[in-house]
C-alpha positions, -999 to +999 in steps of 0.1 A: -052-227+048-032-252+027-025-287+040+010-296+031+023-330+023+055-341+041+075-338+009+068-300+008+075-293+045+108-279+057+115-275+094+143-249+099+159-236+131+178-203+131+209-204+153+237-180+160+254-158+186+234-129+200+235-100+175+241-120+144+208-111+129+185-141+132+154-122+141+159-097+113+166-126+089+133-143+099+114-110+095+129-105+060+120-141+050+084-135+061+083-103+041+100-117+010+075-146+010+046-121+013+035-136+046+037-101+061+034-069+041+056-047+062+089-055+078+093-048+115+126-041+132+143-050+165+151-014+171+114-003+166+102-033+187+080-044+159+093-078+147+069-107+143+090-131+164+101-109+193+066-100+205+069-105+243+072-074+264+105-084+279+119-090+244+109-055+234+126-042+265+158-061+260+157-057+222+167-093+216+151-127+216+144-144+249+120-171+238+120-193+207+094-181+182+075-202+156+069-188+122+057-203+089+057-192+053+052-205+018+080-202-007+070-215-041+049-243-029+071-253+000+060-247+036+089-235+057+084-238+094+109-213+108+120-213+144+138-181+155+158-188+187+177-167+212+214-163+208+223-157+245+236-188+263+212-180+293+183-190+271+197-223+258+166-242+271+146-224+244+170-235+217+173-272+227+136-278+222+136-263+187+167-283+178+149-315+187+122-310+160+142-292+133+153-310+101+177-282+090+197-257+109+208-223+096+237-207+114+239-169+110+275-156+112+281-119+118+305-107+090+322-083+114+331-109+141+331-143+123+325-174+145+316-164+180+315-186+211+277-189+211+279-205+177+304-230+188+282-243+216+252-245+194+272-265+168+276-293+194+239-297+195+235-300+158+262-327+159+244-345+186+211-345+167+228-350+133+209-320+119+219-309+083+234-274+087+242-245+065+257-210+071+246-175+062+272-148+065+251-118+075+258-081+076+283-079+047+271-043+043+287-033+077+318-011+077+339-038+095+327-067+073+354-093+066+338-121+046+369-141+039+380-140+076+345-153+085+349-181+060+383-190+073+370-191+109+341-213+099+364-238+082+387-237+112+359-243+137+336-267+117+359-284+092+366-285+055+329-295+049+322-258+050+319-248+013+312-214-002+281-212-023+280-173-024+302-144-016+297-106-018+309-088-049+318-058-026+316-053+012+307-024+034+284+005+023+289-004-013+274-040-009+248-045-035+255-078-053+262-115-045+281-139-066+266-174-066+292-201-075+266-229-076+244-211-102+275-192-116+254-160-116+257-126-100+226-113-082+225-075-082+199-059-059+180-026-061+190+000-035+161-010-012+166-047-017+141-072-029+141-091-062+176-090-078+187-089-114+205-120-126+237-109-144+268-126-158+297-127-134+320-097-140+354-105-156+372-093-125+355-121-105+355-149-130+387-165-117+376-164-081+341-177-089+356-206-110+379-215-082+351-216-056+328-234-081+353-261-086+358-265-048+321-269-044+318-295-072+347-314-059+333-314-024+300-328-036+317-354-058+341-366-030+312-377-009+295-399-036+315-425-056+291-424-085+293-386-088+330-387-084+333-411-114+311-388-134+331-358-124+364-374-133+349-385-166+330-353-175+351-327-157+318-312-144+285-321-129+251-312-142+226-291-122+205-322-114+236-342-104+247-313-082+213-311-065+213-348-059+248-347-044+241-317-023+210-333-008+229-364+001+260-346+014+239-321+034+218-349+050+250-368+060+266-337+073+295-341+049+289-306+035+278-273+051+270-248+024+278-212+031+256-183+018+257-146+020+230-120+026+221-087+042+190-094+062+187-057+071+186-046+035+166-076+022+194-088-001+198-125-006+171-142+015+151-154-015+180-176-027+184-191+007+146-200+008+149-215-027+178-237-015+157-248+015+128-258-008+149-275-034+178-291-015+171-293+023+156-325+036+119-329+042+108-346+074+106-381+058+142-378+045+157-363+077+173-383+104+146-400+124+141-396+161+147-424+186+123-440+211+131-443+248+143-478+240+170-463+217+153-476+185+150-454+155+114-443+148+109-438+110+082-413+101+052-429+084+028-405+066+003-433+062+005-446+097-013-438+129-011-403+144+019-397+167+027-363+182+056-351+203+053-321+226+085-299+225+075-265+240+049-250+263+040-213+261+014-197+283-006-172+262-030-147+277-067-156+274-057-191+261-036-208+287-010-234+279-002-235+242+017-267+235+038-269+204+042-303+188+056-321+158+036-348+140+057-379+137+032-401+120-001-400+101-021-368+103-038-350+132-072-333+132-093-316+159-116-340+177-094-371+177-086-390+209-050-400+217-032-415+246-003-399+265+024-425+268+038-410+300+007-414+321-017-435+300-044-407+301-067-401+271-062-367+255-087-351+230-073-326+205-094-295+204-083-266+182-050-268+162-030-238+152-001-225+132+016-195+147+035-165+134+048-150+166+017-141+187-006-145+157-025-178+157-041-194+126-066-222+132-061-252+109-082-284+103-053-308+097-016-312+100+003-340+083+035-360+092+065-338+098+045-306+103+047-283+134+017-269+151+002-259+185-027-270+205-045-258+236-064-275+265-044-308+264-052-322+298-022-335+319+001-330+289+035-312+289+069-309+272+084-343+263+051-361+262+043-384+232+007-388+221-004-418+201-035-438+192-048-464+217-030-498+211-001-483+192+022-477+221+053-455+214+073-431+235+099-409+218+131-400+235+127-368+256+146-336+251+176-335+274+179-299+287+213-287+300+221-286+336+218-252+353+249-232+361+236-206+386+213-205+415+195-181+438+172-183+468+139-166+468+122-151+498+087-137+499+081-103+515+045-110+523+033-139+544+005-160+529+018-160+494+035-194+497+009-212+477+008-185+451+046-187+447+045-225+445+019-224+417+038-197+398+071-216+400+053-249+389+039-231+359+072-215+349+089-248+352+063-264+329+071-237+303+108-238+309+123-272+317+158-257+317+151-241+351+149-262+383+131-254+415+145-269+447+124-269+479+154-276+502+144-290+535+181-292+544+189-255+537+154-243+545+152-223+513+135-223+480+163-223+454+159-215+417+185-230+394+190-214+360+213-210+330+227-176+339+220-141+354+198-131+324+178-163+328+172-156+364+162-120+355+136-133+331+122-156+359+122-126+382+103-105+356+077-132+351+071-137+388+067-100+395+048-089+364+028-119+354+021-134+389+022-102+409+045-116+436+065-094+460+099-111+468+136-108+467+164-130+455+192-136+479+223-158+482+215-194+487+232-214+515+258-240+507+250-277+515+281-284+535+287-319+550+303-328+583+324-359+591+351-369+616+388-376+611+397-398+641+381-425+661+366-419+696+347-438+722+318-420+737+289-427+759+258-411+774+234-420+801+199-406+797+180-407+831+148-388+837+124-392+867+093-370+869+067-385+892+054-414+870+073-437+848+108-425+842+132-427+812+165-446+813+189-456+786+227-458+785+247-462+753+284-467+746+296-464+710+328-463+690+328-437+663+352-440+634+358-421+601+346-444+573+374-455+549+384-486+528+398-517+545+390-506+580+406-527+608+385-547+633+389-542+670+398-572+691+375-562+720+344-559+698+323-587+685+300-577+656+265-593+659+249-574+632+259-547+606+239-523+584+253-504+555+231-473+550+234-453+518+225-418+530+200-398+508+224-368+510+254-388+499+280-409+517+273-438+541+267-448+577+278-482+589+258-491+620+270-521+640+255-540+669+283-552+691+263-558+723+272-589+743+256-602+774+222-586+768+231-553+785+209-536+758+179-554+745+179-560+708+145-543+704+161-509+713+186-510+685+162-493+659+157-465+684+195-460+689+199-459+651+170-434+648+187-411+674+220-412+655+203-405+621+183-376+636+216-359+647+232-367+614+206-347+596+214-317+617+252-320+624+267-310+658+293-286+642+273-264+617+238-280+615+248-295+582+244-332+574+269-358+585+283-385+563+309-413+561+310-427+597+311-462+612+294-465+645+297-496+667+274-498+698+292-521+722+279-515+757+253-498+778+226-505+803+188-505+806+161-505+833+134-531+835+107-505+839+120-471+828+138-481+795+120-474+763+126-463+727+125-426+735+151-430+762+176-449+740+169-426+711+179-396+733+209-414+747+222-423+713+217-388+699+236-372+729+264-398+728+268-391+690+268-353+696+294-354+723+317-380+706+315-362+672+329-330+687+358-349+702+367-368+670+384-338+652+354-330+630+358-314+596+335-296+573+333-306+537+321-286+508+307-295+474+332-294+445+320-290+410+336-300+377+335-270+353+343-267+316+349-232+303+348-225+266+368-194+259+387-176+231+425-181+234+429-143+240+412-145+273+426-179+285+451-164+309+426-142+326+401-170+330+427-194+345+439-168+369+404-161+380+398-198+386+428-199+408+414-170+429+383-191+434+403-219+450+399-239+417+422-266+405+429-268+367+424-303+355+433-300+318+430-279+286+419-287+251+421-265+219+396-264+191+411-239+167+412-205+185+387-217+211+401-232+243+384-255+268+395-254+303+385-281+327+387-274+364+373-283+398+359-254+418+340-252+452+303-244+447+306-214+471+329-198+445+305-204+416+274-185+426+282-154+405+308-170+382+287-168+350+285-130+354+322-126+361+331-149+332+311-128+308+325-096+321+361-109+318+356-121+282+332-094+268+305-121+267+325-145+245+329-173+270+305-198+285+307-227+309+290-258+321+292-275+355+283-307+373+287-320+408+320-339+414+326-347+450+330-333+485+363-320+498+375-305+531+369-269+537+401-248+546+406-246+584+401-208+586+369-210+565+356-239+586+360-219+618+342-189+603+313-211+593+311-227+627+312-193+644+286-180+621+263-210+629+268-204+667+259-167+663+227-176+644+218-202+671+222-175+698+200-150+679+174-178+673 
């Protein structure tokens, strides 16, 4: 196997909305480069990249797949990614290590919502990007409309390099306005004939050629002067200008191909090899300190782990990028996260499920390794004494959740181990062992994401369980002040228990008034782990309660706050002043005062006009303008409050605040309303009062469960 120098390596990620043809494009590129000798198809479940059983069942990508090929001396590491928003976690890791992004646009539909959201990531990572308009051979192809949409969405930096001579069933030739050549393909695709541009297309080709040259010249003063002087740029000048403009994200070249019919992929691979940046030229990563980390091919070895995939009979297969020096089997490195020593055993390149063992990988290359002890996604490995930690991948927050319940007792450890392993492989999922809700809750990126997790747990880990609706973490508080007291007195033969507590309970708010009859001796402000505060004040005078019992009184209050009097939900935002009580010289102890405080709190809470509060989430919905009215109406039915709207071309962004209870199946509803064209993100905002009728229903439901229990 060849060992490639950094200058000959290209790391390319394929991005695009589901159905735009990424997997077929990758298959054709492998075939055209003679990496494989027969093209598979998604329909026949035989592609190199979609090799997992669930991908064959769904007939679409679920996981990112790593491929590599040689095109005229350049090694192209190709990462095929899913196009469904539910699998965004698989895409984010690939984006972190790519040096060029190819967006596939479906000539039938133009720019789709999935493409818009992925574009934001390439902006974030400053990844040079180009477009391929795929499927110009489809009956509904509209190349010009796709170009217009791309310019509308992504700016005037989108420049046409190629366009189809004809569209639909008659598609057979591509006009290249950079080379000023027409590529005519045989009926079954493959190597084209290079022909002069037909007279009927010369005016259009010249127009687009001039637009391309002007776009390149505009972004380089030297080239602009040459262009104004010469009226044209040479091929080498164009190459130099394109490289610079692409790297700076000033230009986004747009190509045309039919991946299905193998027409046009060779030209794209040639552009990648000749123009796209190699890893040394690409924008460098940052360290956890925010400093840029330039790649050094002559430096010490540095590796960054960006994906974990469990393969049968192998175990964890960790994918990495070499960010410095070269790596070989047998070398010892240090994990910057935990300081542990890690020995590299076998190193591999992969083409889907096929692994090829290699003896060396140089700076900028991508590879995989097995048996890396205590190592996972986001870990940086370096030589001892050369400490460096690269910035981790930031995975998106989940937008959906479900609770999981085992059908068979005794499988708890098995479930815990399975969920831990899945989370190692997929950091975009979160597992919450909620003591508060007494549930195991899985958080994911959408219904499809949860269905994949369900598939893995059942088929790979042989677990019998069911998903069901998770509980809502409501909060309880009070709305008016109340004075309450409780005397705990217990006598049972031996030593008794005695403790009496008087307390003032008030809703916590800013600038609270003092009470003339209370003298504050001590005050504690406690930040509650579940949000909100408790202010606990000792206002005892005259020694009616010994100071040593105050911690027990606070403990009793805190215990009841974790299991609220109204709905067994946690209590927040209360000020409590203990101002009177009594004790017994023999029978008073911590247990007695803890009980007295708990009972006084319980009784007083229910007299203080308690209210239930629910978590409110900030959501941002990205939706085509055609569906905006439907989406806004639906948000209103979910007790949502619209906060604002922004437009980006024909795509609208709606910001709103919606209760968590109304969001559990929102992702599914949103897709249904918009034919899969909308997406949304969410983040916790605040707690707000539950409507009175709903509060009563929740309280009644809690009481009914208590009676059953």
